[in-house]
C-alpha positions in Angstrom: 4.8 24.9 30.5 5.6 21.6 29.4 7.0 21.4 26.0 3.9 18.8 24.5 1.4 21.9 26.2 3.6 24.4 24.7 3.6 23.1 21.1 -0.8 22.3 21.9 -1.2 25.5 22.7 0.4 27.0 19.1 -0.6 24.3 17.1 -4.6 24.5 18.7 -4.2 28.6 18.6 -2.0 31.1 16.7 1.5 29.7 15.5 3.5 32.3 16.8 7.6 31.7 16.2 6.5 28.4 14.8 6.2 30.5 11.2 9.9 30.1 11.2 9.5 26.0 10.8 7.2 27.1 7.4 10.3 25.4 5.1 10.0 22.6 6.9 5.8 22.2 6.6 6.6 22.2 2.9 8.9 19.1 3.4 6.8 17.2 5.5 3.1 18.0 3.2 6.1 16.9 0.2 7.2 13.9 1.8 3.4 12.9 2.8 1.9 13.2 -0.1 4.5 11.4 -2.2 3.9 8.2 0.5 1.0 8.3 -0.2 1.4 8.5 -4.3 4.4 5.7 -3.9 3.2 2.9 -1.1 1.6 0.5 -2.9 -0.8 -1.1 -0.4 -1.3 -4.8 -0.2 -4.1 -7.2 1.1 -4.2 -9.6 4.4 -6.8 -11.7 3.3 -10.4 -9.7 4.3 -11.6 -6.6 4.2 -9.9 -3.6 6.1 -11.7 -0.8 7.9 -9.4 2.0 9.0 -9.7 3.8 11.8 -8.2 7.5 12.3 -7.4 10.9 11.9 -5.0 13.2 10.4 -4.1 15.3 13.3 -1.5 14.4 16.4 -3.0 13.2 19.7 -6.4 11.7 21.1 -9.3 12.1 19.0 -11.4 9.2 20.2 -10.6 7.1 18.2 -10.5 4.0 20.5 -13.9 4.5 21.3 -14.6 4.1 17.7 -13.0 1.5 17.4 -14.5 -0.5 19.8 -17.7 0.9 18.9 -17.5 -0.6 15.0 -15.9 -4.1 16.6 -19.3 -4.6 18.2 -21.5 -3.2 15.6 -19.2 -5.8 13.2 -19.7 -8.9 15.9 -23.1 -8.3 15.3 -23.7 -8.7 11.6 -21.7 -11.8 11.7 -18.0 -11.4 10.9 -15.0 -12.5 13.0 -14.0 -9.5 13.8 -9.9 -8.6 14.5 -8.0 -5.1 15.6 -4.6 -4.3 14.9 -3.2 -1.8 17.0 0.4 -0.2 16.2 1.3 -1.1 20.4 2.7 2.7 20.8 4.2 2.6 24.2 4.1 -1.4 24.5 7.4 -3.6 24.2 6.5 -6.9 22.7 8.6 -10.1 22.7 7.9 -10.1 19.2 6.3 -8.1 16.3 3.9 -9.5 15.3 2.5 -9.5 18.8 -0.9 -11.5 19.3 -2.5 -10.8 22.7 -3.3 -13.3 25.0 -4.6 -13.4 28.6 -1.5 -12.4 29.9 -0.2 -9.6 27.8 -0.4 -6.3 30.3 0.2 -2.8 28.8 3.6 -2.7 28.7 3.8 -5.6 26.7 0.7 -4.6 24.0 0.7 -0.9 24.9 -1.8 0.9 27.0 -4.8 1.2 23.6 -3.9 -2.4 22.8 -4.7 -3.6 26.1 -7.6 -1.9 27.0 -9.4 -3.2 23.2 -8.6 -6.6 24.3 -9.7 -6.3 27.9 -13.5 -4.6 27.0 -14.1 -6.0 23.1 -12.6 -10.2 24.1 -12.0 -9.8 20.2 -8.6 -10.8 18.9 -6.2 -8.3 18.8 -2.8 -7.8 17.3 0.3 -5.3 17.2 2.8 -4.7 15.4 4.7 -1.4 13.2 3.8 -3.1 10.4 0.1 -3.1 10.4 -0.1 -5.8 7.3 2.1 -8.3 9.3 -0.7 -8.2 12.3 -3.4 -7.9 9.9 -2.0 -11.1 8.8 -1.9 -12.6 11.6 -5.4 -12.5 12.9 -6.5 -14.0 9.5 -4.4 -16.7 9.6 -3.9 -17.7 13.5 -7.5 -16.5 14.8 -9.7 -16.7 11.6 -10.4 -13.0 11.0 -12.5 -12.2 8.3 -13.1 -8.6 8.9 -10.1 -6.3 10.3 -10.3 -2.8 12.6 -7.4 -1.4 12.1 -7.3 1.2 14.7 -4.7 4.7 13.9 -3.9 3.3 10.5 -5.3 6.2 8.4 -0.9 7.4 7.1 -0.3 3.5 6.7 -0.4 2.5 3.5 1.0 -0.5 3.4 -2.3 -2.0 5.1 -4.7 -2.3 2.2 -8.0 -0.4 3.0 -11.5 -0.6 1.9 -12.8 1.3 4.4 -11.7 4.9 6.1 -13.1 6.4 8.9 -11.9 9.8 10.3 -12.3 10.7 14.0 -12.9 14.3 14.1 -12.2 16.1 17.8 -15.7 18.6 17.4 -13.8 20.8 20.6 -10.5 21.3 18.5 -10.8 20.4 15.1 -7.5 20.6 13.0 -6.4 23.3 14.8 -4.5 26.5 13.1 -4.5 24.0 9.9 -1.1 23.5 9.5 0.9 20.7 8.9 3.7 19.5 11.2 6.0 21.0 13.0 4.3 24.1 12.8 0.2 22.6 13.0 -0.5 19.2 14.4 -2.0 18.0 11.1 -0.2 14.6 10.0 -2.1 15.8 6.2 -3.3 18.5 4.8 -7.1 19.3 5.7 -7.7 18.1 1.8 -6.9 14.5 2.7 -9.9 14.5 5.0 -12.5 15.9 2.2 -11.1 12.4 0.5 -13.0 10.5 3.3 -16.7 9.8 2.8 -17.1 8.3 6.3 -16.0 11.2 9.5 -17.2 11.1 13.0 -17.5 14.3 14.8 -16.2 13.0 18.6 -18.4 15.6 20.6 -18.6 19.7 20.0 -19.7 21.6 16.8 -20.2 18.9 14.2 -19.8 21.7 11.4 -18.0 24.9 13.1 -14.7 23.5 14.0 -13.6 20.9 11.6 -14.6 23.2 8.5 -16.1 19.8 7.3 -19.9 17.7 7.7 -19.5 14.3 9.9 -21.3 12.2 12.1 -21.6 13.3 15.5 -20.7 10.5 18.4 -21.0 11.2 21.7 -18.7 9.4 24.8 -20.9 8.0 27.2 -19.5 7.2 31.0 -22.1 7.0 33.9 -20.5 4.3 35.9 -17.0 4.4 37.7 -15.1 1.2 38.6 -13.4 1.2 41.7 -9.7 -0.5 40.4 -8.8 -2.2 44.1 -12.2 -3.4 44.9 -14.6 -3.5 41.7 -16.8 -1.7 43.1 -18.8 -0.1 40.5 -21.2 3.4 41.4 -23.6 5.7 39.2 -21.6 9.2 39.1 -25.3 10.8 39.7 -25.2 8.5 43.2 -22.0 9.6 44.2 -22.2 11.5 47.6 -22.4 15.2 47.8 -19.4 15.6 50.6 -17.0 13.1 47.9 -18.1 15.1 45.3 -14.7 17.2 45.6 -11.8 14.7 43.7 -8.7 14.6 41.3 -8.5 14.2 38.2 -6.1 12.3 36.0 -6.0 12.1 32.5 -3.0 11.5 30.5 -5.2 11.2 27.2 -4.6 13.6 24.0 -7.3 15.7 24.8 -7.2 15.6 29.1 -9.8 19.0 29.3 -12.4 16.6 27.4 -12.2 14.1 30.1 -12.2 17.0 33.0 -15.4 18.8 31.4 -17.3 15.7 31.4 -16.8 15.3 35.0 -17.3 18.7 36.1 -20.8 18.3 34.1 -21.5 15.4 36.2 -21.4 17.4 39.1 -17.7 17.0 40.5 -15.9 20.0 41.9 -12.2 18.7 40.0 -8.7 19.0 40.9 -7.2 18.7 37.2 -3.8 16.5 37.0 -3.3 16.5 33.0 -0.3 14.5 32.2 1.5 13.5 28.4 -0.5 11.0 26.1 0.3 7.2 27.0 1.5 8.5 30.5 4.2 5.6 32.2 2.3 6.1 35.8 4.2 5.5 39.0 2.7 4.9 42.3 3.6 8.6 43.5 2.1 10.2 40.3 -1.3 9.4 42.1 -0.4 10.4 45.7 -1.7 14.4 46.4 -1.8 16.4 49.4 -5.3 16.6 49.3 -6.5 13.6 50.3 -9.7 13.1 48.2 -11.1 10.5 45.8 -8.9 10.4 42.1 -11.0 9.6 39.4 -8.9 8.5 36.0 -9.6 7.6 32.1 -9.8 4.2 31.6 -7.1 4.1 29.3 -4.5 5.5 32.3 -6.2 2.7 35.4 -4.9 -0.3 32.6 -1.5 1.0 33.7 -2.4 2.0 37.5 -4.1 -1.3 38.9 -1.2 -3.1 40.1 -0.6 0.3 42.5 -4.5 1.9 43.7 -5.6 2.0 46.9 -8.9 2.5 47.5 -9.8 6.1 46.3 -8.5 5.2 43.2 -11.5 4.9 39.9 -11.7 4.5 36.2 -14.6 5.9 34.2 -15.3 3.7 31.5 -17.1 5.5 28.2 -19.0 4.3 25.5 -19.1 5.8 21.7 -22.2 6.4 20.9 -21.9 7.7 17.2 -25.8 8.5 15.2 -27.9 6.2 13.9 -27.0 7.2 10.0 -23.5 6.4 10.7 -24.3 3.2 11.4 -26.8 3.2 7.8 -23.6 3.4 5.7 -21.7 0.9 6.9 -24.1 -1.9 7.0 -24.5 -1.1 3.1 -20.6 -1.5 2.7 -20.8 -4.7 4.7 -23.6 -6.2 2.7 -20.9 -5.9 -0.1 -18.2 -7.9 2.3 -20.7 -10.7 2.7 -21.8 -10.6 -1.2 -18.2 -11.9 -2.1 -17.5 -14.3 0.1 
């Protein structure tokens, strides 16, 4: 079993031997609290919505960012997206994505968000510098920061917490004993909370607005053909499911719910795929997440498909967001 899998089993189950690291957890909590108190936030020159979580790994932030970007753009804002650019090596920072940018420079998630939204996207370890670049060069008057909850240098007007509704906060310990970047009390300070799947109350211990991931049409990586999952041939419903995301089981379960017999292939989050990773003994169609697909396109074959998903958030969330956006408009 890989180290990441062992950690996830302990983080989202019983800590076991990780309890011996409790002194390190106490130190980590102290550092996290000090950072929040001491780091001064700076304005980038535009209102900022930060989307993030307090746990390590995927919770569904990218679909939330895309949903918010689409909504805010429809409200008349010139939206820009900033991200750290994890997994990418840009020629310089801050780096503004162009039509020639790829996941190797930008990182898989920023590249995906730029392609899906058509909006300006900038990456940098310093989110403030990336946001300032979007304001000055792209004329953005609203910034959405992806996975920026703990990056306090960028002042924020709205915080949106995304919680994995299936895994919640795991064993409720902070790193390294558990998966939390900040204590659970931090979550209670955030008014806008989104629960991605699962039970909106029990697993996280906090209420929130429900979100479900909707994906009904697969896209062939080699040909661009689109095929509704409902129309998938019965003889081809045994498939290889491929996922290199924070919670691969969520993807595999969604395929099974759509009527597929899934051979699971779970990879680490942000995994750098090579052609050999998609070669399997049993010749079957391969269904992967859109995030994985951006790194597999250049060696894709006719049996390789991706399943894009959209985050569908309840109406009450948008009502609350709308009241805050009205405040931004009034200050223009």
